[in-house]
Structure formats: structure tokens, C-alpha cells
C-alpha positions as CSV (number, residue, x, y, z in Angstrom):
1,M,-107.5,-52.7,-75.6
2,I,-110.2,-52.8,-72.9
3,C,-112.6,-49.8,-72.5
4,T,-110.6,-48.3,-69.6
5,G,-107.8,-47.5,-72.0
6,Y,-105.5,-49.9,-70.3
7,T,-103.2,-51.6,-72.9
8,V,-102.6,-55.3,-72.5
9,A,-101.0,-56.6,-75.7
10,R,-101.4,-60.3,-75.1
11,W,-105.1,-59.8,-74.1
12,W,-105.6,-57.8,-77.3
13,R,-104.0,-60.6,-79.4
14,R,-106.2,-63.2,-77.7
15,T,-109.5,-61.3,-78.2
16,L,-108.9,-59.5,-81.5
17,A,-111.0,-62.1,-83.4
18,L,-113.9,-61.6,-81.0
19,G,-114.0,-57.8,-81.3
20,L,-113.8,-55.0,-78.8
21,A,-117.4,-55.4,-77.6
22,L,-116.7,-58.8,-76.3
23,V,-113.7,-57.6,-74.2
24,C,-115.9,-55.0,-72.6
25,L,-118.6,-57.5,-71.7
26,T,-116.1,-59.7,-69.9
27,L,-115.6,-57.1,-67.1
28,P,-118.1,-56.0,-64.6
29,P,-119.5,-52.5,-65.3
30,H,-117.5,-50.9,-62.4
31,F,-114.2,-51.9,-64.0
32,L,-115.0,-50.0,-67.2
33,S,-114.9,-46.6,-65.6
34,G,-111.2,-47.0,-64.7
35,G,-111.9,-47.8,-61.1
36,L,-114.3,-49.3,-58.5
37,P,-117.0,-47.2,-57.0
38,H,-117.1,-47.1,-53.2
39,A,-119.6,-49.9,-52.9
40,G,-117.6,-52.1,-55.2
41,A,-114.4,-51.5,-53.3
42,G,-116.2,-52.2,-50.1
43,D,-117.5,-55.5,-51.5
44,L,-114.0,-56.5,-52.4
45,L,-112.8,-55.7,-48.9
46,Q,-115.6,-57.7,-47.3
47,T,-115.2,-60.8,-49.5
48,G,-111.4,-60.6,-49.8
49,V,-109.0,-63.0,-48.0
50,E,-105.7,-61.8,-46.6
51,V,-102.7,-63.4,-48.4
52,Q,-99.1,-63.3,-47.2
53,V,-96.3,-62.3,-49.6
54,G,-94.1,-65.4,-50.3
55,Q,-96.8,-67.9,-49.3
56,P,-98.8,-69.6,-52.0
57,V,-102.5,-70.1,-51.8
58,S,-104.9,-72.3,-53.9
59,G,-108.4,-72.2,-55.0
60,T,-111.0,-73.4,-57.5
61,I,-112.8,-71.6,-60.3
62,G,-116.0,-73.1,-61.6
63,G,-119.7,-73.5,-61.0
64,E,-121.0,-70.6,-58.9
65,S,-117.4,-69.3,-58.1
66,H,-115.9,-67.5,-61.1
67,R,-113.4,-65.4,-59.0
68,H,-111.5,-65.2,-55.7
69,I,-110.4,-61.9,-54.1
70,Y,-107.1,-61.7,-52.1
71,I,-105.8,-58.7,-50.1
72,F,-102.2,-57.9,-49.3
73,A,-100.3,-55.0,-47.7
74,G,-97.7,-53.2,-49.8
75,Q,-95.1,-50.5,-49.4
76,E,-94.5,-47.5,-51.7
77,N,-92.0,-48.4,-54.5
78,E,-92.0,-52.1,-53.6
79,V,-91.8,-54.3,-56.7
80,I,-93.9,-57.4,-56.7
81,S,-94.7,-60.3,-59.1
82,I,-98.0,-62.2,-59.0
83,S,-98.5,-65.6,-60.7
84,M,-101.7,-67.6,-61.2
85,S,-101.1,-71.1,-62.4
86,R,-103.6,-73.8,-63.5
87,L,-103.3,-77.0,-61.4
88,S,-106.2,-79.0,-63.0
89,G,-109.0,-78.8,-65.5
90,D,-109.1,-76.5,-68.5
91,L,-108.9,-73.3,-66.5
92,D,-107.7,-70.2,-68.4
93,P,-106.4,-68.0,-65.5
94,L,-106.9,-64.2,-65.5
95,L,-105.4,-61.8,-63.0
96,L,-106.3,-58.2,-62.0
97,L,-104.4,-56.0,-59.5
98,T,-106.1,-52.9,-58.1
99,N,-105.3,-50.4,-55.3
100,S,-107.5,-49.8,-52.3
101,D,-109.8,-47.5,-54.3
102,G,-110.4,-50.2,-56.9
103,V,-108.3,-48.6,-59.6
104,I,-106.9,-51.2,-61.9
105,L,-103.1,-51.2,-61.9
106,N,-102.4,-54.2,-64.1
107,I,-104.2,-57.1,-65.9
108,S,-102.7,-60.4,-67.1
109,D,-104.2,-63.2,-69.2
110,D,-101.6,-65.4,-70.9
111,D,-98.3,-63.8,-69.7
112,G,-97.2,-66.9,-67.9
113,D,-96.5,-70.4,-69.1
114,R,-99.1,-71.8,-71.5
115,T,-102.4,-70.0,-70.5
116,D,-101.2,-69.0,-67.0
117,A,-101.4,-65.4,-65.8
118,L,-98.4,-63.4,-64.6
119,I,-98.2,-59.8,-63.4
120,E,-94.4,-59.4,-63.4
121,L,-92.3,-56.7,-61.7
122,E,-95.1,-54.3,-60.8
123,R,-94.1,-51.2,-58.8
124,L,-96.6,-50.3,-56.1
125,P,-97.4,-46.6,-56.2
126,A,-98.2,-46.1,-52.5
127,T,-98.2,-47.8,-49.1
128,G,-101.5,-49.5,-48.4
129,R,-103.8,-52.4,-49.2
130,Y,-104.0,-54.0,-52.6
131,F,-106.6,-56.4,-54.2
132,I,-105.8,-59.4,-56.4
133,I,-108.7,-60.7,-58.4
134,A,-108.1,-64.3,-59.5
135,T,-110.6,-65.3,-62.1
136,R,-110.8,-66.8,-65.6
137,F,-110.9,-65.5,-69.1
138,G,-114.4,-64.1,-69.6
139,Q,-115.0,-64.0,-65.9
140,E,-118.6,-64.8,-65.1
141,H,-119.2,-65.4,-68.9
142,G,-116.2,-67.7,-69.1
143,T,-116.6,-71.5,-69.4
144,T,-113.2,-72.8,-68.2
145,A,-112.8,-74.4,-64.8
146,G,-110.3,-76.0,-62.5
147,N,-107.9,-75.6,-59.6
148,F,-105.2,-72.9,-59.4
149,S,-102.3,-71.8,-57.3
150,L,-101.6,-68.1,-56.6
151,F,-98.2,-66.8,-55.5
152,V,-97.3,-63.2,-54.6
153,E,-93.5,-62.5,-54.5
154,R,-91.7,-59.4,-53.3
155,V,-88.9,-58.8,-55.9
156,G,-87.3,-55.7,-54.4
157,S,-87.9,-52.0,-54.4
158,S,-87.7,-49.2,-57.0
159,P,-85.8,-46.3,-55.4
160,T,-86.3,-42.7,-56.1
161,A,-83.5,-40.8,-57.9
162,D,-81.8,-39.8,-54.6
163,S,-82.1,-43.2,-52.9
164,T,-79.0,-44.9,-51.5
165,L,-78.9,-48.7,-51.7
166,A,-78.0,-50.9,-48.8
167,Y,-76.5,-54.4,-48.8
168,G,-79.2,-57.0,-49.5
169,D,-81.3,-54.6,-51.7
170,Q,-82.9,-55.7,-54.9
171,V,-84.2,-52.9,-57.1
172,L,-86.1,-52.8,-60.4
173,G,-85.0,-50.7,-63.3
174,R,-85.6,-50.2,-67.0
175,I,-83.2,-49.3,-69.8
176,T,-84.7,-47.6,-72.9
177,A,-83.6,-45.5,-75.8
178,Q,-84.8,-42.4,-73.9
179,A,-83.1,-43.5,-70.6
180,P,-80.1,-45.7,-71.4
181,L,-78.4,-45.1,-67.9
182,A,-79.7,-45.8,-64.4
183,F,-77.8,-44.3,-61.4
184,Y,-77.7,-45.7,-57.9
185,F,-75.6,-44.9,-54.8
186,L,-74.1,-47.3,-52.3
187,R,-72.4,-46.4,-49.0
188,A,-69.6,-48.7,-48.1
189,Q,-66.8,-49.0,-45.6
190,R,-63.1,-49.6,-46.5
191,G,-62.6,-53.3,-46.6
192,D,-66.2,-54.2,-47.6
193,V,-66.2,-56.9,-50.3
194,I,-69.1,-56.0,-52.7
195,T,-70.9,-58.0,-55.4
196,I,-73.3,-56.2,-57.7
197,S,-75.4,-58.1,-60.3
198,M,-77.7,-56.8,-63.0
199,Q,-80.1,-59.5,-64.4
200,R,-82.3,-58.9,-67.4
201,T,-86.0,-59.6,-66.7
202,S,-87.6,-58.5,-70.0
203,G,-86.8,-57.4,-73.5
204,N,-83.5,-58.0,-75.3
205,L,-81.4,-55.9,-72.8
206,D,-77.7,-56.7,-72.7
207,P,-76.8,-55.4,-69.2
208,Y,-73.6,-53.5,-68.5
209,L,-72.4,-52.3,-65.1
210,D,-70.0,-49.6,-63.9
211,L,-68.8,-49.1,-60.3
212,A,-67.4,-45.6,-59.9
213,T,-66.5,-42.8,-57.5
214,P,-69.2,-40.1,-57.1
215,D,-67.3,-37.9,-59.5
216,G,-67.5,-40.5,-62.2
217,I,-64.0,-42.2,-62.1
218,V,-64.8,-45.8,-63.1
219,L,-63.3,-48.4,-60.6
220,M,-64.6,-51.6,-62.2
221,S,-66.9,-52.6,-65.1
222,D,-68.5,-55.7,-66.4
223,D,-70.5,-56.8,-69.4
224,D,-71.2,-60.5,-69.3
225,G,-69.9,-61.5,-65.9
226,M,-72.8,-63.8,-65.3
227,S,-72.9,-65.3,-68.7
228,A,-71.8,-68.8,-67.6
229,G,-75.4,-69.8,-67.6
230,G,-76.0,-68.7,-71.2
231,T,-77.3,-65.2,-70.3
232,L,-75.9,-61.7,-71.0
233,D,-76.3,-60.6,-67.4
234,A,-73.6,-58.5,-65.8
235,A,-71.9,-58.8,-62.4
236,I,-69.1,-57.1,-60.6
237,T,-67.9,-59.8,-58.2
238,S,-65.9,-59.5,-54.9
239,Y,-64.8,-55.9,-55.3
240,T,-62.9,-54.7,-52.2
241,A,-63.8,-51.1,-51.2
242,L,-60.5,-49.2,-50.6
243,R,-62.2,-46.2,-49.1
244,S,-65.2,-45.4,-46.9
245,G,-67.9,-43.3,-48.5
246,V,-70.4,-43.3,-51.3
247,Y,-69.9,-45.2,-54.5
248,L,-71.8,-44.7,-57.8
249,I,-73.4,-47.7,-59.6
250,V,-74.3,-47.2,-63.2
251,A,-76.7,-49.8,-64.7
252,T,-76.8,-49.5,-68.5
253,R,-76.5,-51.6,-71.6
254,F,-73.7,-52.7,-73.9
255,G,-72.8,-49.7,-75.9
256,R,-74.3,-47.4,-73.3
257,E,-76.0,-44.5,-75.1
258,A,-75.1,-45.9,-78.5
259,G,-76.5,-49.3,-77.6
260,T,-79.7,-50.7,-79.1
261,T,-81.0,-53.2,-76.5
262,E,-83.8,-52.4,-74.1
263,G,-85.7,-54.0,-71.2
264,T,-86.2,-54.2,-67.5
265,F,-83.7,-55.6,-65.0
266,V,-83.2,-56.4,-61.3
267,L,-80.1,-54.9,-59.6
268,S,-78.8,-56.7,-56.5
269,V,-76.1,-55.6,-54.1
270,T,-74.6,-57.9,-51.5
271,Q,-71.6,-57.9,-49.1
272,T,-69.5,-61.0,-48.6
273,P,-69.6,-61.9,-44.9
274,A,-66.3,-61.6,-43.0
275,E,-66.3,-65.3,-42.2
276,M,-66.3,-66.1,-46.0
277,L,-63.2,-64.0,-46.6
278,G,-59.5,-65.0,-46.2
279,L,-59.9,-68.6,-47.1
280,E,-57.2,-68.2,-49.7
281,P,-54.7,-65.4,-50.4
282,D,-56.8,-64.2,-53.4
283,S,-59.7,-63.4,-51.0
284,A,-57.5,-62.1,-48.2
285,R,-59.3,-59.7,-45.9
286,L,-58.1,-56.1,-45.9
287,I,-56.4,-54.8,-42.7
288,D,-54.8,-51.5,-42.0
289,Y,-52.3,-50.3,-39.4
290,G,-54.0,-49.8,-36.1
291,M,-56.8,-52.2,-36.8
292,T,-57.9,-55.3,-34.9
293,L,-60.0,-57.9,-36.7
294,T,-61.5,-61.1,-35.4
295,G,-61.9,-64.6,-37.0
296,T,-62.0,-68.3,-36.3
297,I,-59.7,-71.2,-36.9
298,S,-61.2,-74.7,-37.4
299,D,-60.4,-78.0,-39.0
300,E,-62.3,-76.8,-42.1
301,T,-60.4,-73.4,-42.1
302,P,-57.0,-73.9,-40.5
303,I,-55.6,-70.7,-42.0
304,R,-57.1,-67.3,-42.6
305,Y,-55.4,-64.6,-44.8
306,F,-55.3,-60.9,-44.4
307,R,-53.6,-58.3,-46.6
308,F,-52.2,-54.8,-46.2
309,E,-50.3,-52.2,-48.2
310,A,-46.9,-50.9,-47.0
311,E,-44.0,-48.7,-47.9
312,R,-40.4,-49.9,-48.0
313,G,-38.9,-49.5,-44.5
314,D,-42.2,-49.6,-42.6
315,V,-41.8,-51.4,-39.3
316,I,-44.8,-53.5,-38.3
317,A,-45.9,-55.6,-35.4
318,V,-48.4,-58.4,-35.5
319,T,-50.2,-60.0,-32.6
320,M,-52.6,-62.9,-32.7
321,Q,-54.5,-63.4,-29.4
322,R,-56.8,-66.3,-28.8
323,Q,-60.3,-65.5,-27.7
324,D,-61.0,-68.8,-26.0
325,S,-59.0,-71.4,-24.2
326,S,-58.5,-73.9,-27.0
327,L,-56.7,-72.1,-29.9
328,D,-52.9,-72.1,-30.0
329,P,-52.2,-69.2,-32.4
330,F,-49.5,-69.2,-35.0
331,V,-48.9,-66.2,-37.3
332,R,-46.8,-65.6,-40.4
333,V,-46.0,-62.5,-42.6
334,L,-45.5,-63.1,-46.3
335,D,-44.6,-60.8,-49.2
336,A,-46.5,-60.4,-52.4
337,S,-45.1,-63.6,-53.8
338,L,-46.2,-65.4,-50.6
339,T,-42.6,-65.9,-49.5
340,P,-42.5,-66.0,-45.7
341,L,-40.7,-63.1,-44.0
342,A,-41.3,-63.8,-40.3
343,E,-43.4,-66.1,-38.2
344,D,-44.1,-66.8,-34.5
345,D,-45.9,-69.4,-32.4
346,N,-45.8,-68.6,-28.7
347,S,-44.0,-65.3,-28.2
348,G,-47.1,-63.4,-27.2
349,D,-49.0,-63.3,-23.9
350,D,-51.1,-66.3,-22.8
351,R,-49.7,-68.5,-25.6
352,G,-50.5,-65.9,-28.2
353,A,-48.4,-65.3,-31.3
354,R,-46.4,-62.1,-31.8
355,I,-44.0,-60.7,-34.4
356,A,-42.5,-57.8,-32.4
357,A,-40.9,-55.8,-35.2
358,L,-40.4,-56.4,-38.9
359,A,-39.0,-54.0,-41.4
360,L,-40.6,-54.4,-44.8
361,P,-38.2,-54.6,-47.7
362,Q,-40.3,-53.3,-50.5
363,R,-43.3,-51.1,-51.2
364,G,-46.4,-53.2,-52.1
365,T,-48.9,-55.8,-50.8
366,Y,-48.1,-58.1,-47.8
367,Y,-50.1,-60.9,-46.3
368,I,-50.7,-62.2,-42.8
369,A,-51.5,-65.9,-42.4
370,A,-53.3,-66.4,-39.1
371,S,-53.3,-70.1,-38.2
372,R,-52.7,-72.5,-35.3
373,S,-49.6,-74.4,-34.1
374,G,-49.1,-77.2,-36.6
375,E,-51.2,-75.3,-39.2
376,Q,-53.1,-77.9,-41.3
377,A,-51.9,-80.7,-39.1
378,G,-52.7,-78.8,-35.9
379,R,-55.6,-79.8,-33.6
380,S,-56.5,-76.6,-31.7
381,Q,-59.3,-74.4,-32.9
382,G,-61.3,-71.3,-31.8
383,A,-61.7,-67.6,-32.1
384,F,-58.9,-65.1,-32.3
385,A,-58.2,-61.3,-32.5
386,L,-55.5,-60.1,-35.0
387,R,-53.9,-56.7,-34.5
388,L,-51.6,-55.0,-37.0
389,S,-49.4,-52.0,-36.0
390,G,-47.1,-50.1,-38.3
391,R,-45.1,-46.9,-38.7
392,P,-42.6,-45.5,-41.1
393,G,-39.0,-46.5,-40.6
394,L,-36.3,-44.1,-39.2
395,T,-34.8,-43.4,-42.6
396,N,-37.9,-43.3,-44.8
397,G,-37.0,-46.6,-46.4
398,Q,-33.4,-45.7,-47.4
399,A,-32.3,-48.3,-44.8
400,L,-34.5,-50.9,-43.1
401,E,-35.0,-50.6,-39.4
402,I,-34.3,-53.4,-37.0
403,I,-34.9,-53.3,-33.2
404,Y,-33.6,-55.3,-30.3
405,G,-35.0,-58.8,-30.4
406,A,-35.9,-58.8,-34.1
407,T,-34.8,-61.1,-36.9
408,V,-35.1,-60.0,-40.5
409,S,-34.4,-61.8,-43.7
410,G,-32.6,-60.7,-46.9
411,L,-30.9,-61.8,-50.0
412,I,-27.4,-61.1,-51.3
413,S,-26.7,-61.4,-55.0
414,D,-24.6,-59.8,-57.7
415,Q,-27.4,-57.2,-58.2
416,T,-27.6,-56.6,-54.4
417,P,-24.2,-57.2,-52.8
418,E,-25.2,-55.5,-49.5
419,E,-28.2,-54.3,-47.6
420,E,-28.5,-51.6,-44.9
421,Y,-30.3,-51.7,-41.5
422,V,-30.5,-49.1,-38.8
423,F,-31.3,-49.3,-35.1
424,V,-31.3,-47.0,-32.0
425,G,-29.1,-47.8,-29.1
426,Q,-27.8,-46.3,-25.8
427,A,-24.2,-46.0,-24.5
428,G,-23.2,-49.1,-22.7
429,D,-25.7,-51.4,-24.4
430,V,-24.1,-54.8,-25.0
431,V,-25.4,-56.3,-28.3
432,R,-25.0,-59.5,-30.3
433,I,-25.4,-59.3,-34.1
434,T,-25.7,-62.5,-36.1
435,M,-25.9,-63.0,-39.8
436,E,-26.7,-66.6,-40.7
437,R,-26.8,-68.1,-44.2
438,V,-30.0,-69.8,-45.1
439,D,-29.2,-71.0,-48.6
440,G,-26.7,-70.7,-51.4
441,D,-22.9,-70.4,-50.9
442,L,-23.1,-67.0,-49.1
443,D,-20.0,-66.0,-47.1
444,S,-21.6,-63.6,-44.7
445,L,-20.0,-60.3,-43.6
446,V,-21.6,-57.9,-41.1
447,T,-20.3,-54.4,-40.5
448,L,-21.4,-51.9,-37.8
449,Y,-21.1,-48.1,-38.2
450,D,-21.9,-45.2,-35.8
451,S,-24.2,-42.3,-36.6
452,E,-21.3,-40.5,-38.4
453,R,-21.0,-43.6,-40.6
454,K,-17.7,-44.5,-39.1
455,Q,-16.9,-48.2,-39.0
456,I,-16.6,-49.4,-35.4
457,A,-16.8,-53.2,-35.8
458,F,-17.1,-56.0,-38.4
459,D,-17.0,-59.8,-38.6
460,D,-16.7,-62.4,-41.3
461,D,-16.7,-66.0,-40.1
462,S,-16.9,-65.9,-36.3
463,G,-20.4,-67.5,-36.4
464,G,-19.0,-70.7,-38.0
465,E,-19.7,-72.1,-41.5
466,Q,-19.1,-68.7,-43.1
467,N,-21.7,-67.1,-40.8
468,A,-20.9,-63.7,-39.2
469,R,-21.3,-62.7,-35.6
470,L,-20.4,-59.7,-33.5
471,D,-20.7,-61.1,-30.0
472,R,-21.1,-58.9,-26.8
473,F,-20.2,-55.6,-28.5
474,E,-20.7,-52.6,-26.3
475,L,-22.1,-49.5,-28.0
476,P,-20.0,-46.4,-27.3
477,A,-22.8,-43.7,-27.4
478,D,-26.5,-42.9,-27.5
479,G,-27.8,-42.6,-31.0
480,M,-28.5,-44.4,-34.4
481,Y,-26.3,-47.2,-35.6
482,L,-26.0,-48.6,-39.1
483,L,-25.6,-52.3,-39.9
484,I,-24.5,-53.5,-43.4
485,A,-25.2,-57.1,-44.2
486,S,-23.1,-58.2,-47.2
487,R,-20.7,-60.9,-48.5
488,F,-17.0,-61.3,-48.2
489,D,-15.4,-58.7,-50.5
490,R,-18.8,-57.0,-50.9
491,A,-19.2,-55.9,-54.6
492,K,-16.2,-57.8,-55.6
493,G,-17.4,-61.0,-53.9
494,T,-18.8,-64.0,-55.8
495,T,-21.0,-65.7,-53.2
496,S,-24.7,-65.3,-52.9
497,G,-27.8,-66.5,-51.0
498,S,-30.5,-65.6,-48.5
499,Y,-29.7,-64.9,-44.8
500,L,-31.2,-64.1,-41.4
501,L,-30.0,-61.1,-39.5
502,T,-30.6,-61.0,-35.7
503,L,-30.0,-58.1,-33.3
504,E,-30.0,-59.0,-29.6
505,L,-29.6,-56.9,-26.5
506,V,-27.4,-58.9,-24.1
507,R,-27.3,-56.3,-21.4
508,P,-28.7,-52.8,-21.4
509,G,-26.4,-49.8,-20.8
510,G,-26.7,-47.3,-18.0
């Protein structure tokens, strides 16, 4: 221990054999009082050289020059690391860090590789100028000499208890028996894709991470998510925020309060850029009803995926509009198993793609694949805007809604011998209703009912090849109509397969 009372364990081990008196002699008298007198600080300022954080500098110790003084500007709660590495000779580097008043903040002798000096993860107490004294063991009484390299690195910041983190922040923390939990807050928007990493920087700490709501409901946890490199570091990777607001990050250790490991760590928070999302369905970008999102299609990324949550019976519309003259948009809606439900190439304005109305068959997750005509084999590319619209169906999911001009898909089986659809029409509307088999041996049957559930029309095989078609049927009144897509003999039937049901307005009434 030097006479200022500052504890440096490695220095103590190095100088124990020489005794305390020798340690005291290696420092100038003004260091021994715990700070630099005004004249000493002024001397440092006059002889110091400005150094930029992140830019290495070099120097030589030996002969008449036993130390170099560097000055840098720091911010309150910034965390820095300073390294002094020998480049030649037998130099035994020694580092001192002081504030603008000359008060010693940290000292390092052999904390780096071999005999190099390293002041690691030092939190700056205030905004202002700081002095780095690069010297050798023994300072003016030392005998080693050689060239050195000095590097000042900004690691991050050490926030106050009520600080809120932002994307890109790196903060320093410490886990001890007395403080086994460190709390941070992050403000995020719905759809943000967040990655949080907790890397040990000293001690035997086994990091553990929780991401939670402000009231403590844990959303995701990780222990050794970054252990592929042989470490115990923790990482919550690619979490999609499902609500806008403040999230709680708890940095702790394995076992939490009951754990035994301790040490310092660096916590990093990043957001995945939008252009890196949606390359595969697993990383699909979140989109909600009423939202418009932008993206690009290229030869490297011919398809971009988006995902949304829906209720059975919701009626959605999807438009994909090009933002420049080259892209020829193509859009497809898929269910949770990535089975296509609807697609379009050029139904929109200006060669845009548009799915006008699609009734969703189940509650759950759906995907939108935004692409180009020809998809992977296509040649057009460029920017696009994708808009998703949606509303609840007319019957709250009891029957799926279909509108004029829409085509929906379904499946008839022994478990589901019929499926119901509703639409709104006016008296005098002339409609065409077609039910076409897609696969299997399905013998299609379509039946039309009025709002009183009175049967008013049906067809079995008028569409040919066991397809059903009601052609040019005139609706008798204004109101809601019910369509039942089924198979011949319905529940008693034996055929099955998937189908496409199309409702067309041949001529409007009135």
C-alpha cells in the first residue's frame, strides 16, 4: 500500500520484498499527500499533451525522460480503460490517472500482459480534464527503459439508479454479495428487435439476464447465451417488443441472491436495424393493422417477411406499392405453417400488388411475403411500401366473411364437412359463386341462404369436373347472405380436399 492509502494489490505484491519505505520513495512528494498541489497540477497542464480517446500514442522512457503526461477530456460516469504496453527494451510500464486537481484516481503496474500496465473499467467521477502519467516502475529512480504504446478506450457509461438506457449504450456494473442485482430501464417501441448482452470483465462472475415488464413480470431470461466461445456470458438475442413503453433489465448472476460468483460486467443494448429483419420467416418484421412499413427487394434479398396476429374471421387487405420505377411487386399471405392463403401480382395501382379482402380462418400468427414478380427468379428490384389493413368479421368469426371480387381457400374433410361464409349484398345484385376443387377427390357443393337462413340456391356440378357454380344469380333483397361450401351429401359424404371459393359481382343492383 502506498502512503496515500490507495490500495493496489499487484503493486503491493511486487514491492513487498523491498518494504514500504521504497514504495513511498518512488513517488514525487506531492503524490504522497493524496493529491497534487496547485503548482504541481499547473506543471502537469503545461507539460501535458492532448490525447484523443480511441487513438493510440507512443513514446520513449529512458535517459532524461522518465515520464510522459497526457491530457484527455472526460464526461461524468463515463467508463474508460487505459493501457500502456512495452514495445521495446526492458521497460516496466507504470500508469497513474489523476483528475484536474491532481488527485490520484487509479494506479497500475503489472495489471496488463507481462509487466504492462492497465487501468481497466475506471468510472470518471465528473466532467472535466484528466491526466495520464505514463512512467516506469520506480519513476525517476527506476532503471528500465524502452518504447511504449498508450491507448485510451471509452468502454461505455455507468448510469445512475434512475437512468434509462438507449440503443447502442454500453454500461459498466458490478455484482457482489452485497449487491447481487443491478437494475436498468430501456424504452422501446412495439416491433423493436432487441439484443442485450452481459459480458464478464473481472472476477468469477457467471452473468444472468432477465428482461421484464416494469412490474417485474419476466418476459425472457438467459444464463449462458454467449457461451459458444467458452465463456459464461449471458445474452437475450432478437427479442421482439410487443408493446411500446419501458422495459426492465435485471443484470445478476446464476443463482441470483443465492449465487456465489462476483465481478464486474459490461451490459450492451442494441436494436436490430429494419433492413436486417424479415430475411426469413423466423425473423419476420412485426406489422399491425393500419401500419405501413417500407423495405427493399434486391437480388440478394428477393423476399421480405412480415408477421401479424389475427382473430378468426378478421378481414384483411394487403397492398404493396413500389417506391421507384423498377420494382414489380408481388405479395402473398401465409398461415402459421407457411401455407399460402392468397397472393397477387398486378391488381394494385401502378403495377402494385393488392389482396383486396381475405377472411382469416383461424386465430394466430400470419405472414406476409413481400417479393417481386418471379420471386427468386425475378429481375426487378427496388424500394416498396407495404400496408396492412384489417377489421373484425361481420359474425365475430362464427362464419368467415367474403366480399365481391374475393377468393378464399378452405379444406373439406371428415372432421370439417362444410365451412360457412357471409357477405353483404343489395337487391338486384347479380352474382357468380364458384367453388373449385384444388386437390383430393372433393365433389364440391355450394349452397346460398338469405339472412333468415332460408335456402335460396344451391349447385353441385355445374362448374364441371365436380366443381360447383351458381352463375348469374340475382339477390332478392338487401342484407346479409350465407354461403356454405361443402361436399356432396355434406356430413354423409365421403369426398375430401381443398378448394377455392370465389364471389363475383356480375352486375350491381339498383
